[in-house]
C-alpha positions as CSV (number, residue, x, y, z in Angstrom):
1,M,106.9,94.0,90.5
2,L,104.7,96.9,89.2
3,E,106.7,95.9,85.6
4,K,105.4,92.7,85.9
5,I,101.9,93.7,86.6
6,N,101.5,95.8,84.0
7,S,103.2,93.2,81.2
8,G,100.1,91.3,82.2
9,E,102.1,88.0,82.7
10,I,100.4,86.8,86.2
11,N,102.4,83.9,86.2
12,D,105.5,86.3,86.6
13,V,103.3,88.4,89.0
14,K,102.5,85.3,91.5
15,M,106.2,84.2,91.4
16,T,107.7,87.3,92.3
17,L,105.3,88.0,95.0
18,C,105.8,84.5,96.6
19,E,109.3,85.2,96.5
20,I,108.8,88.5,98.4
21,V,106.4,86.8,100.8
22,S,109.3,83.9,101.1
23,E,111.9,86.3,101.6
24,T,110.0,87.8,104.3
25,F,108.8,84.7,106.2
26,S,112.3,83.4,106.0
27,G,114.2,86.4,108.1
28,P,113.6,87.9,111.2
29,V,109.7,88.6,110.4
30,E,109.2,91.2,113.3
31,T,111.3,93.6,111.4
32,S,111.0,91.9,107.8
33,I,107.1,92.7,107.5
34,E,107.8,96.3,107.1
35,S,108.3,95.9,103.7
36,L,105.0,94.4,103.0
37,P,102.6,97.3,102.9
38,E,104.4,98.7,99.8
39,T,104.0,95.4,97.9
40,I,100.0,95.5,98.9
41,D,100.4,99.1,97.5
42,I,101.8,97.7,94.0
43,M,99.2,94.6,93.7
44,Y,96.4,97.5,94.5
45,E,97.5,99.6,92.1
46,G,98.0,96.8,89.5
47,Y,94.5,95.3,90.0
48,S,92.0,97.8,91.2
49,T,90.6,98.0,88.0
50,A,91.3,94.4,86.6
51,S,89.9,92.5,89.6
52,G,89.0,89.8,87.2
53,I,92.4,88.4,86.6
54,L,93.0,87.8,90.3
55,K,90.4,84.8,89.7
56,D,93.3,83.1,87.3
57,F,95.8,84.5,89.7
58,H,94.7,82.5,92.7
59,E,94.8,79.5,90.4
60,I,98.5,79.5,89.9
61,N,100.6,77.1,92.3
62,Y,103.9,78.3,93.8
63,A,106.2,74.9,94.0
64,G,108.3,76.6,97.0
65,Y,107.0,77.2,100.7
66,P,103.3,76.1,101.0
67,L,102.6,78.5,103.6
68,V,103.9,81.3,101.1
69,N,101.4,80.2,98.4
70,H,98.5,79.6,100.8
71,S,99.4,83.2,102.1
72,V,99.4,84.8,98.5
73,N,96.0,83.1,97.8
74,V,94.5,84.2,100.9
75,L,95.8,87.9,99.9
76,T,94.4,87.6,96.2
77,L,90.9,86.4,97.2
78,A,90.7,89.0,100.0
79,L,91.8,91.7,97.4
80,L,89.2,90.4,95.0
81,Y,86.4,90.6,97.3
82,C,87.3,94.1,98.7
83,L,87.3,95.2,95.2
84,N,84.2,93.5,94.2
85,N,82.3,95.0,97.2
86,Q,83.7,98.6,96.5
87,F,85.6,98.9,99.8
88,R,87.5,102.1,100.4
89,E,91.2,102.1,99.2
90,D,92.4,102.6,102.7
91,D,90.5,99.4,104.0
92,I,91.3,97.4,100.8
93,K,95.2,97.7,101.7
94,R,94.6,97.0,105.5
95,I,92.5,93.9,104.8
96,S,94.7,92.6,102.2
97,L,97.7,92.8,104.5
98,C,95.8,91.1,107.0
99,A,94.9,88.4,104.8
100,L,98.8,88.3,103.6
101,L,100.1,87.9,107.2
102,H,97.2,85.7,108.7
103,D,99.5,83.0,109.2
104,V,102.8,84.6,110.0
105,G,102.9,83.1,113.4
106,V,103.4,79.9,111.9
107,T,106.7,80.9,111.0
108,K,107.7,80.5,114.7
109,L,106.3,76.9,115.0
110,P,108.5,73.8,114.8
111,K,109.2,72.9,110.9
112,G,108.2,69.1,111.8
113,L,104.8,70.5,113.2
114,V,104.0,72.6,110.2
115,S,105.0,69.9,107.8
116,Y,103.1,67.1,109.2
117,Q,101.1,65.5,106.6
118,G,98.5,63.6,108.9
119,R,96.1,64.5,111.7
120,L,97.9,66.3,114.1
121,P,98.0,64.3,117.4
122,D,96.2,66.3,120.5
123,P,99.2,67.8,122.0
124,Q,100.8,68.8,118.7
125,Y,97.5,70.4,117.5
126,Q,97.2,72.2,121.0
127,E,100.6,73.5,120.1
128,Y,99.4,74.6,116.5
129,Q,96.5,76.4,117.6
130,A,98.8,78.9,119.2
131,H,100.0,80.3,115.8
132,P,97.2,83.3,115.6
133,A,98.2,84.6,118.9
134,I,101.9,84.2,118.1
135,G,101.1,86.2,114.5
136,H,99.4,88.8,116.7
137,D,102.0,89.1,118.7
138,I,104.5,89.7,116.0
139,V,102.5,92.3,114.1
140,K,101.7,94.3,117.3
141,Q,105.5,94.8,117.6
142,N,105.1,97.3,114.4
143,E,103.9,100.3,115.5
144,N,103.2,101.3,111.9
145,I,100.8,98.4,110.7
146,D,97.3,99.2,111.9
147,S,96.2,97.3,115.2
148,S,93.0,95.9,113.5
149,I,95.2,93.8,111.3
150,A,96.8,92.2,114.6
151,V,93.5,91.4,115.7
152,G,92.1,90.0,112.5
153,I,95.2,87.6,112.6
154,L,94.3,86.9,116.1
155,E,90.9,85.7,115.1
156,H,91.0,84.2,111.8
157,H,90.4,80.7,113.5
158,E,87.5,82.0,115.8
159,R,84.1,80.8,114.7
160,L,80.5,82.7,115.2
161,S,79.6,79.2,116.8
162,G,82.1,80.0,119.6
163,N,84.1,76.5,118.8
164,G,87.0,78.3,117.1
165,Y,90.5,79.0,118.7
166,P,92.6,80.3,120.3
167,R,90.0,82.0,122.6
168,G,86.7,80.3,121.7
169,I,84.9,83.7,121.2
170,A,81.9,84.3,119.2
171,N,82.1,87.9,118.8
172,I,84.7,88.4,115.8
173,S,86.1,91.2,114.1
174,F,85.2,91.8,110.3
175,E,88.6,91.1,109.3
176,G,88.5,87.9,111.2
177,K,85.6,86.7,109.8
178,L,86.6,87.4,106.2
179,V,90.0,86.1,106.4
180,G,88.8,82.9,108.3
181,L,86.3,82.1,105.9
182,I,88.9,82.7,102.8
183,D,91.5,80.8,104.7
184,S,89.2,78.0,105.2
185,F,88.3,77.9,101.3
186,D,91.9,78.2,100.0
187,S,93.2,75.1,102.6
188,L,90.4,73.2,101.0
189,T,91.3,73.8,97.4
190,N,95.0,74.3,97.5
191,S,96.0,71.8,100.3
192,E,96.5,68.3,100.0
193,K,97.1,66.2,103.0
194,M,97.0,62.2,103.5
195,H,93.6,62.4,105.4
196,R,92.1,64.7,102.7
197,K,92.4,65.6,99.1
198,K,92.1,68.9,97.5
199,K,88.5,69.8,96.2
200,K,87.4,71.7,93.3
201,P,86.1,75.3,94.4
202,F,82.6,74.4,93.9
203,D,82.6,71.5,96.3
204,A,85.0,73.4,98.7
205,M,82.1,76.0,98.9
206,M,79.1,73.5,99.5
207,L,81.2,72.3,102.4
208,I,81.6,75.6,104.0
209,K,78.0,76.3,103.0
210,N,77.1,73.4,105.6
211,E,79.5,75.4,108.0
212,V,77.6,78.5,107.5
213,F,74.0,77.6,107.3
214,N,73.7,74.4,109.3
215,K,76.7,75.2,112.0
216,G,76.5,78.8,111.9
217,C,80.5,79.3,112.0
218,F,81.0,81.8,109.2
219,D,78.9,84.9,108.4
220,K,76.2,84.3,105.9
221,N,76.6,87.7,103.9
222,I,80.4,87.3,103.5
223,F,79.9,83.9,102.7
224,K,77.6,85.0,99.7
225,D,79.8,88.0,98.7
226,L,82.6,85.8,98.7
227,C,80.9,83.4,96.3
228,L,79.6,86.2,94.0
229,S,83.2,87.5,93.9
230,L,84.4,84.0,92.7
231,G,81.4,83.5,90.4
232,K,80.0,80.6,92.2
233,K,76.6,80.8,93.8
234,P,76.3,77.4,95.8
235,Y,73.5,79.2,97.8
């Protein structure tokens, strides 16, 4: 993958990265995720001095497993955010891995539940809401992965207003706040369902802005810094 990054062919890089993640998610994820930190190292090495390319990288769609495309997109935006805000290298890699694995728990849900296109009925939605805790437990089994990554995975659907899931807490880790915000943005811009069409990036940010300033769901400073990272200012 490093050779493809160096070649500048971002379409090839996106496809290769998605194929790596797809392979990981399709196997016994408890053990196969061990190879992903090396993938994060390669991404960091390739884009730490060329973060602007990541905005284009995010726009490329992978035609395979939607969960894979979404996971790679969230990784890309988290990496972009951290680079633009000059985080330390080890923090960038740690947060990027959390972003890539944030939905790993979804791999353990019934396929029909994951592929459902409409609004999930309450019993099925409650089952879906277990995926952050499932993902947390998967990652916690791997002693080589920083524990803060598992916490971020557990908390990426929690909200500062206390109305998130799975625990309904308001005191959320930085990883949970950042990945949760990016997850919402990418879901709005890259996921089309029967009850909701995909949004343009600016329109998605306007919707999230309401969640930030009127409902208190997301962190204001993280929202502003993400807008600056994407080159959009809906505030």
